[in-house]
N, C-alpha and C positions, 0 to 999 in steps of 0.2 A: 504494500500500500504506500502510495507516495503523496496522497492528498486526502483531506477530510473536510467536510463542511456541513453546516446545519442551516435549516430554513424553517422559520416559525410561520404557521398558516392558521388563520381563523376561517373555518369553513362553515357555510350556512347549512343548517338542517333543512330538509324538505318539510316546510311548515314549522312544527315544533315537536319536541320529543319529551313526553312526560311519563315518569314512573312514580311510585309511591313516595319517593324522597324529594321530588321536585321536577321542574321543567327546564328545558334549554332550547334556544333557537340557533345556537352555534356550537361548534366544538373546536377546540384549539389543539393542534398537533405540532410536533417538532420533528421535521424530516431530517434524516442524516444520510450522507452519501460518502462512500469510500471509493477512491479511484486508484487503479494501479498504473504502472508505468506504460502500459499499452492502451490506456484510456478506458479499460473496462471498469464498470461501475457496479457497486452494491448499494442498494437503497433499503432503508428501513424507516420507521417513524415511531415516536412515542405518543400515545394517547392517554395521558395520565388522568386518574380519577381522584377527586377531592376526598371521596369516601375512604380511600387508602392513604390519605395524608400526602398526596402528591399533587403537583400542579404543573402547568406549562412553564411557569417561572422556575420551579425547582428542577424540572427536567432540563430546561435550557441552560441552567447554571452548571449542572454536573456533566452534561454531555461532552464538553471539550475535554474534561479529564478522562472520561471513559473512552473517547476517541483516541486520546494520547496513549492509553493502555493498548488499544487495538493496533495503533501504528507502531508502538514499541515492539510488540510481539511480531508484527510484520506480516506473517503468513496467515491469511484468513482461514486456512484449513486447521489452524491450531485453536479451534473453537473452545475446547475444554480449558486451555490456559487462559484465554481471554475472559471467558465467562466466570471462571473462579476468581480472577483478579478483580473483575468488575464488582462481583458480589462482596468481596472483602472491602472494596473502596466505597461502595455506595449501596449498602444493604437495604436502605429504605426507599430506593428509587427504582422500583421494578420496571416501570414503563420506559425509563431512559435506558436501562440495561437491555430491555427487549428490543428497542430501536437499533442498538448496535448489534445485537445478536442476529436480528433478521438481516441487517446489512452485510455482516460478514458471511453468513450462510449464502446470501444471494451472490456475493462476489466470488466465493469459493466455487459454487456450482457453475457460475458463468465462466470462470477461468477453466473449469473442467469441460465446458461445452455441453453440459447436460442440465435438465431441469432439476430443481431441488428435490422433488419427490423421488426421482430416480436415484439421485445421490444418496438418499436415505433408504433406498431399496423398497419403495412402496409402490403399490398398484393403483394407478389413477382411477381405474374403474371401480375401486372399492369405496371411493368417497361418497358419503351420504349427501342427500340434498339439504341445503340450508333452509331453515325457517325464515319467515319474514315477520318482523315485529310490528305489532299494533300497539301504539302507546296509549296511555290513559287519556280519555276524552269523555264527552257525554256518551250515553248509549248510542244515540244516533250517529255521532261522530265516529265512534269506534266501528259501528256497523258499516258506515260508508268506507272507512279505511280498509276494513276486511274485504268488502266487496271489490274494491279497487285492486287490492293485492291478488285476490283470487282470480279476478278477471284478467290480470296481467300474467297469469300462469303459475303463481306461487301456490303450491298445494298444501304447504305447512305454515300455519300461523302461530306465532308466539305472542300471547296476549298478556299485556301488563295489567295487573289488578292491584287492589289495595285501596279501594274507594269506599264511599258510604253505601254503595249499592252495586256490588260486584255482579250479583246475579242478573240484574237487568242488562248489564253490558254483555255478559255471555249469551243471554237469550237473544239479544239483538244481533250479535255476530252470527249465532247459529242460524237465525232466520235468513240472513242475507248470504251466508256462505255455508250452506248445509253439508257440502261434501268436503270441506276443509278439515285437515288434521290439525287439531288445536293442542297447544301446550300453554301452560299458564305460568307466569312469573310474578310473585307477590313482592319480591325484593325485601323480604323480612317484615312485611307490614302487619301480619296477623299474630294474634296470640295462639298458642296451641289449641285452645278450645275453639276459637274462630276457625282455624285451619281445618280441624276435623269436621266441623259442621259444614263448611263450604265444600270440602273435598267430596262429601257424599253426593251433593247435587252436581258438582263438576264431573264426577264419574258418570252420572246419569246423562250428562250433556255430551259424553264422548270424548272428554279431555284425556290426552295420553299420559301426562304426568305433570306434577307441580314443582316448580323450581323455587327454592328458598322461601318456604311458607312462613317461617318464623325468624326471629332475630338471629344474626350470625352467631352470637355467643351462646345461644340457647340449644345446646346439643341434646339436652334431656327433652326439650320440646320437640326437636326434630324426631327423636326416637318415638315419642308419644304419637306424633302424627303418622309416622311410618307404621307403627304397630297397629294403628286403626285399620290399615289394610285397604282403604278405598282406592288409592292411586299410588303409583311409584313416586318417590320423593327424590329431588335432585338438590345437591348442596353446591351453592356458588359462593356467596360471601362467607360461608362457614368453612370453606376449603380453598385457601389461597395458594398454597404450595404443596409439594409432595409430602412435606413433613406434617401437614394437617390431615392427610387421608386417614391414618389410623384412628384419630379421634372421632371421625364421623362414620367410619366404615360399618358399624353395627346399626347406625341410625337411618341410613339412606340407601338408595338403590343406584344412584347416578352421581358422578362427580363432574362439575363444570370446570374445565381447564381454559384459562385465558392467558395468552402470552403477556398481556399488560399487567396482570397481577402476579404471575409466577416469575417473570423476568427473562423470557426468551424461548428459543427453540429447544435447546437441551433441557432446561428446567421443565418445559411442557411435556417433553417425552418422558422424563422421570416421573412426573405426576401421573401421566397416563399409565405407565408401567406399574406404579405403586397401587393405583386404583385396581388394575387388573389382578395384582397379587392378592387383593382383598375381595375379589369376586364381584367388583362393581363395574357397571357400564360407565361410559364417558361421553360427555358432550363437549365439543370445542365451541367456546363462546368468544365474544369480542365486546369492545366498547363501540360507541359511535365513532368511527375512525376512517382514515383514508385507506385506499387500496395499497398505499406505500407500506403499511404495516400489515394489513389484513391478509395480503397474499402469502406471507410467511405461514400464517395459521392454516390457510387453505391447503398448503402442501402437506400438512400433517393430517388432513381430514381422513385419508384412508385408514388411519389407526383407530378411528372411533365409530360408535354407533350412531351418534347424533351430531348435527352441526347447527350452530346459530351464528353464522358468519355473514350477516347482512349489514354490517356497520357502514360500508361504503354506499350501500343501496339506500340508506336513510338520509344521505346528503343531497342537497340541491345541486351541488357542483363539487367534483373531485378532480383536481388537476393531475392525478395519477391514475393509471389503469394497469391492469396486469392479468389477473385470473378472471375469465368470463364466468358469469353466474346466470345463464339463461334459464328462466323459470325456476330458479333456485338450484339448478344443477351446477356442481363445482367442476368446471371443465378444465382440468389440468392438462389434458392431452394437447392443447394448443400451445402450451408453454415450451419454447425451444431451449432456453437456458436460464439458470437461476430461478428466481421467483416469477420472472416475466414482467416485472414492474418497470414502467417507463413514465416519465412526465409527458403528458399529452402534447404540450407545445414544443417538445424537444425531439419528437419522433421524426 
């Protein structure tokens, strides 16, 4: 690597995006680029979340130091060395570490002249389709968003709940998108008692599973909800890294892995493998983020049962493109080298 640089972007969300913790109309990402002496480039991005104590400011502040670590190691194939040093230097900045991780994996695979999934030995045909997220709105607004997504060919909807009338919202969505596969995410908004009550009628509405029904730290509550047996339970905020898997393994059925919370490609693979060792299924998730970072997760999709990798689809405009997601299908076969990410105006 002979050059590194960063670019901070504030990207508009398509409309607004609301979950039980709040709303946003934009998302801020920090893109990183690594360039070798032949002009080949590796691209990644940080999409930090305030929930985990990170911000665009904190990521932008630490990224020069993390890029110096990568440049000092020099060889982008020495990913273990780079990621260990980054974690030691910035343990609380997972999104920034993920940005560099995706970029060095992109560059190493580009230098090898092969897509990242192939370098990892994965089968692109095994990637599951991604869900498309319907954020919190009025029942009519959520029904309209669901109908629009289903009409655009997305067969799987991830519905955000945690309102004063969740049932009305699910009923409205079911009426306008009767054939859709629905998954629900409460982002920790319910008590265990509320979750158990709601999951009974959610099961009757054909919901596949519920993600993070109770607060992140309430592992006993997760277990109570799971033991009720109405629907499978997925842990997101309760399971940030591989080290968190054992604590939730007996309480849930699915672990949600996100590069932005665990710190990158190799940490994500470790978390997936740890979940497997505990007999759990896995969903790859994301933040509302650019394809500059999302593509890295897309290349890991063949490892998991479920995908929620629609972050770039929720943007009104994304200056980066890479992995195509037609009707939610993760089309890795079109990637010629690396993650496939390019800035649109630089093609």
